[in-house]
N, C-alpha and C positions, 0 to 999 in steps of 0.2 A: 503493499499500501504505499509505504514511504516513496516509492519510484513512480507510482503513478500520477502524484502530484507535480511531478516535473517542477517547473521554476515558476508556476504560478501559485497564487496566494489561495485559490479556491481549487476544488475538485470538479464542480459542474462547470457547464459552459458560461462564459461571460465574466464581467468584469467585478461583479460582487458575487456573494453567497446566492445559492439556489437550493431548493429542496434536498439535493442529494448531499450538500454540504452539510445540512442540519440530522440528516440521517445518518452519516460517517462521524459527525461528532458525538451523536448519541452513542454509537458503539465505541468509540475510543473512549468517552467518558464511562460508560461502565466496564471496559476492560480495566482501565486505571483504578476504578472503585474496588473492583475483585483483587487486582493484582497490582498494588501501588506502584511497584517499578518496572512494570511491564514495557514502557514507552522510554525509559532511561537511553541515552544513545539517539533516540529517535527524532533529532532536534525540529525537523521539519513539521513532523506531526505534533509536537509540543507547542510548535508556534502557531500551528493550525488551530488547536484547541484556545489558545491565548486569543487568537485572532477571532474567533467566535464569541469569546467570553466578554470581548472588549466591544463588541457591536453595541452601540449606545442604549438600545432598547433590552438586549439582552443582559448589559451589566447592571441597568437600572434593577430589571426584575430580581437577578442574581442577590443583590445588596439588599432587597426588601423582605419584609416579613412573609411576604407570600411564597417565597422561595422554599422549597422543601427538597432536600437532597436524597429523601428516600420515604418510604421503600421504592426500591427500583420497579419492580413489577406490579405489587399490589398490595394492600395492607395485609394478606394473607399469606405474603413471602416470609419465609422463616430464615432471613439472612441478616444477619445484625452490623455487617462491615464497619 
């Protein structure tokens, strides 16, 4: 996946993020939640995660009291991470 991004900031087509970028972000976010060091050394992917989290509306939401980082799948999920 690291190589699929190439020199672009986003995975989807275009100058800005697309729905593909948000789907990839979610997968990478979950991977990092389950295995915290799994992206160590993947600087492009870590930069990608930072870029998504720095989008103004995303950043605002993640800093708000509405943001919930879990449960990941549903309240019935039995993973305490």
